[in-house]
C-alpha positions in Angstrom: 18.9 4.3 -23.5 17.1 0.8 -24.2 15.2 -0.7 -21.6 16.9 -3.9 -22.3 20.3 -2.8 -21.7 19.7 -1.1 -18.4 19.3 -4.3 -16.7 21.8 -6.5 -18.4 22.3 -8.9 -15.6 25.0 -11.0 -17.5 27.1 -7.8 -17.4 25.8 -6.2 -14.1 28.4 -5.0 -11.5 27.8 -2.7 -8.5 29.8 0.0 -10.2 27.8 0.3 -13.3 24.4 -0.2 -11.4 25.1 2.9 -9.4 26.7 5.0 -12.2 23.7 4.2 -14.4 21.1 5.5 -11.9 23.3 8.5 -11.1 23.5 9.2 -14.8 19.9 8.5 -15.7 18.0 9.2 -12.6 19.9 11.8 -10.7 17.1 13.2 -8.7 16.5 9.9 -7.2 20.0 9.0 -6.9 21.1 12.1 -4.9 18.1 12.4 -2.7 18.7 8.6 -1.9 22.2 9.5 -1.2 21.5 12.2 1.2 19.1 9.8 3.0 22.1 7.4 3.4 24.3 10.3 4.5 21.9 11.1 7.2 22.5 7.7 8.9 25.9 8.7 10.5 24.4 12.0 11.6 21.5 10.3 13.4 23.8 7.6 15.0 25.7 10.5 16.3 22.7 12.1 17.7 21.7 8.8 19.2 25.0 8.9 21.1 24.7 12.3 22.7 20.7 12.2 23.3 19.5 9.7 25.8 16.0 10.5 25.4 13.6 7.5 24.5 10.3 7.0 22.7 8.3 4.1 23.4 11.4 2.5 25.2 14.1 3.0 22.6 16.4 6.0 21.6 14.5 8.7 19.9 16.9 8.7 16.9 16.4 4.9 16.1 13.5 5.5 14.0 15.2 8.2 11.7 18.1 5.7 11.3 15.8 2.9 10.2 13.8 5.1 7.8 16.8 6.6 6.3 18.0 3.1 5.3 14.6 2.3 4.1 14.1 5.3 2.0 17.5 5.4 0.5 17.1 1.9 -0.6 13.6 2.4 -1.8 14.7 5.5 -4.0 17.6 3.6 -5.5 15.5 0.7 -6.3 12.7 2.7 -7.8 15.3 4.7 -10.0 16.3 1.2 -11.3 12.8 0.3 -12.0 11.9 3.5 -13.7 14.7 3.6 -16.0 13.2 0.5 -17.5 10.1 2.4 -18.3 11.8 4.3 -21.0 8.7 4.0 -23.4 6.8 6.2 -20.8 8.9 9.2 -20.2 6.3 11.6 -18.8 4.7 8.7 -16.4 8.4 8.1 -15.4 9.4 11.5 -14.5 6.0 12.2 -12.8 6.3 9.1 -10.6 9.8 9.7 -9.7 9.1 13.4 -8.5 6.3 11.8 -6.3 8.5 9.3 -4.8 11.3 11.7 -4.1 8.8 14.2 -2.6 6.9 11.9 -0.5 9.8 10.1 0.9 11.6 13.3 1.6 8.5 14.7 3.5 8.5 11.5 5.5 12.1 11.5 6.5 11.9 15.3 7.4 8.8 15.0 9.6 10.1 11.7 11.2 13.3 13.6 12.1 11.3 16.6 13.3 9.2 14.4 15.7 12.3 12.5 16.9 14.1 15.9 17.7 11.1 16.9 19.7 11.3 13.5 21.5 7.8 12.4 20.6 6.2 9.6 18.4 5.8 10.4 14.5 3.4 7.6 14.0 -0.1 7.4 15.6 0.6 10.6 17.5 -2.8 12.3 18.0 -1.7 13.9 21.4 -1.9 17.5 20.1 -3.3 19.4 17.0 0.3 19.7 15.8 1.2 16.0 16.1 -2.1 15.0 14.6 -1.3 17.2 11.6 2.0 15.9 11.2 0.8 12.4 11.2 -1.8 13.4 8.8 0.5 15.0 6.3 2.7 11.8 6.3 -0.3 9.7 5.5 -1.4 11.9 2.7 2.1 11.9 0.9 2.5 8.1 1.4 -0.9 6.7 0.8 -0.7 7.1 -3.1 2.2 4.7 -3.0 -0.5 1.8 -3.3 -2.1 3.0 -6.7 1.2 4.3 -8.2 2.9 0.9 -7.8 0.0 -0.8 -9.3 0.1 1.8 -11.9 3.7 1.1 -12.5 2.7 -2.7 -12.8 0.3 -1.8 -15.7 3.1 -0.1 -17.6 5.5 -3.1 -17.1 2.9 -5.2 -18.5 3.1 -3.5 -21.7 7.0 -4.3 -21.8 6.7 -8.1 -22.2 8.5 -8.3 -25.5 11.4 -5.9 -24.2 12.5 -7.3 -20.9 13.8 -10.8 -19.8 10.7 -12.7 -18.6 12.4 -13.4 -15.2 13.3 -9.6 -14.7 9.6 -8.7 -15.7 8.0 -11.2 -13.4 10.3 -10.4 -10.5 9.5 -6.6 -10.7 5.7 -7.1 -11.4 5.4 -9.4 -8.3 7.5 -7.2 -6.2 5.2 -4.4 -7.0 2.1 -6.2 -6.1 3.5 -7.3 -2.9 4.9 -3.9 -2.0 1.1 -2.7 -2.9 -0.2 -5.2 -0.4 2.3 -4.3 2.2 1.5 -0.7 1.9 -2.1 -1.7 2.6 -1.0 -3.4 5.7 0.6 -0.1 6.6 -2.8 1.7 6.0 -4.4 -1.0 8.3 -1.6 -0.3 11.1 -2.3 3.4 10.8 -6.2 2.8 11.3 -5.4 0.8 14.4 -3.2 3.5 15.7 -0.9 0.6 17.0 1.3 -2.0 15.3 1.3 -4.5 18.2 -1.4 -7.0 18.8 -2.0 -8.5 22.3 0.3 -6.2 23.9 0.7 -2.4 24.1 3.2 -0.7 21.7 6.5 0.0 23.2 7.3 -3.1 25.2 10.5 -5.2 24.8 11.7 -5.6 21.2 14.3 -7.1 18.9 17.5 -5.1 18.5 17.1 -2.1 16.0 14.0 -3.1 14.6 12.2 -3.2 17.7 9.7 -5.8 16.7 7.8 -7.1 19.9 9.1 -10.0 21.6 6.1 -10.3 23.8 3.1 -10.0 21.3 2.3 -9.9 17.7 3.8 -7.1 15.6 2.3 -6.3 12.3 5.3 -4.2 11.1 6.9 -7.5 10.2 4.6 -8.2 7.4 4.9 -4.5 6.4 8.7 -4.8 6.4 8.9 -8.1 4.5 6.3 -6.9 2.0 7.9 -3.4 1.0 11.4 -5.4 0.7 10.1 -7.6 -1.9 11.2 -4.8 -4.2 14.7 -5.7 -3.6 14.6 -9.4 -2.8 12.7 -10.6 -5.8 14.7 -8.7 -8.5 17.8 -10.1 -6.7 16.6 -13.5 -7.0 16.0 -12.9 -10.8 19.6 -11.7 -11.0 20.8 -15.1 -9.8 18.2 -17.0 -11.8 19.6 -15.2 -15.0 23.3 -15.9 -14.0 22.3 -19.6 -13.2 20.2 -19.8 -16.5 17.2 -20.9 -14.3 13.8 -20.7 -16.0 11.1 -18.2 -15.4 9.2 -20.9 -13.3 11.9 -20.4 -10.4 11.1 -16.7 -10.2 7.4 -17.5 -10.2 7.9 -20.1 -7.3 9.9 -17.7 -5.2 7.4 -14.9 -5.8 4.5 -17.0 -4.6 6.5 -18.2 -1.7 7.5 -14.7 -0.7 3.8 -13.6 -1.0 2.7 -16.4 1.3 5.5 -15.7 3.8 4.2 -12.1 4.0 0.7 -13.6 4.6 2.0 -16.1 7.3 3.7 -13.2 9.3 0.7 -11.1 9.1 -1.6 -13.8 10.3 1.0 -14.7 12.8 1.0 -11.3 14.2 -2.7 -10.9 14.2 -2.8 -14.0 16.5 -0.7 -12.1 19.0 2.5 -14.2 18.6 5.8 -12.7 18.6 8.1 -13.6 15.6 10.8 -14.8 17.9 
């Protein structure tokens, strides 16, 4: 399939998007689907299991990560399908994404079932090993996303300039957000000015009393969805590439702003 045909925004619908990634990237599609199907399972457990970790139900974290991982895999399936000129690279990267995110979700679920923290947990040799394994699988996301950008750079003449700019910008913002994730791991805490585990916003649990670096991490990684969606509307409205450039720069500045805001110990709300 030609790269230019996969992301034909003028004819794009939700149905042909999902049927396309199911047909062309079945590994990512079905593992992402399993991740989404785990959400009601985790919600069920949250209703029958009242244990808490850092002040919230122990099953909230798997719910959040199931949503994030399913969304990530389907987004990357879409991106990778555009890299048809590099079939070996595409297949290897897809396998890495699927394996690393599956390991992440399984270990987070395991720790939630045990009623202990999955992240920053060094309280025992087992907990430390689990957290180290998670980091070992997730850290390569940074070089892989930059490597993907290098491949997209070679497709300048094959993709709509708005699509290409949105994807390349989102990959770089994602890489920066991943570095922020490494920074959080190095601190063994995501809150600034207050201990982890205080009052937080519903579901996301971002601190309401102090800074929370997870906000910048969250905003940055979801550039992968936000910027391509904006490119979709830019193409539908026949806006110029400049519009995508402005929004991409603005989004990067937003990530930087919420990071600095958090480092000053200030809550988002």
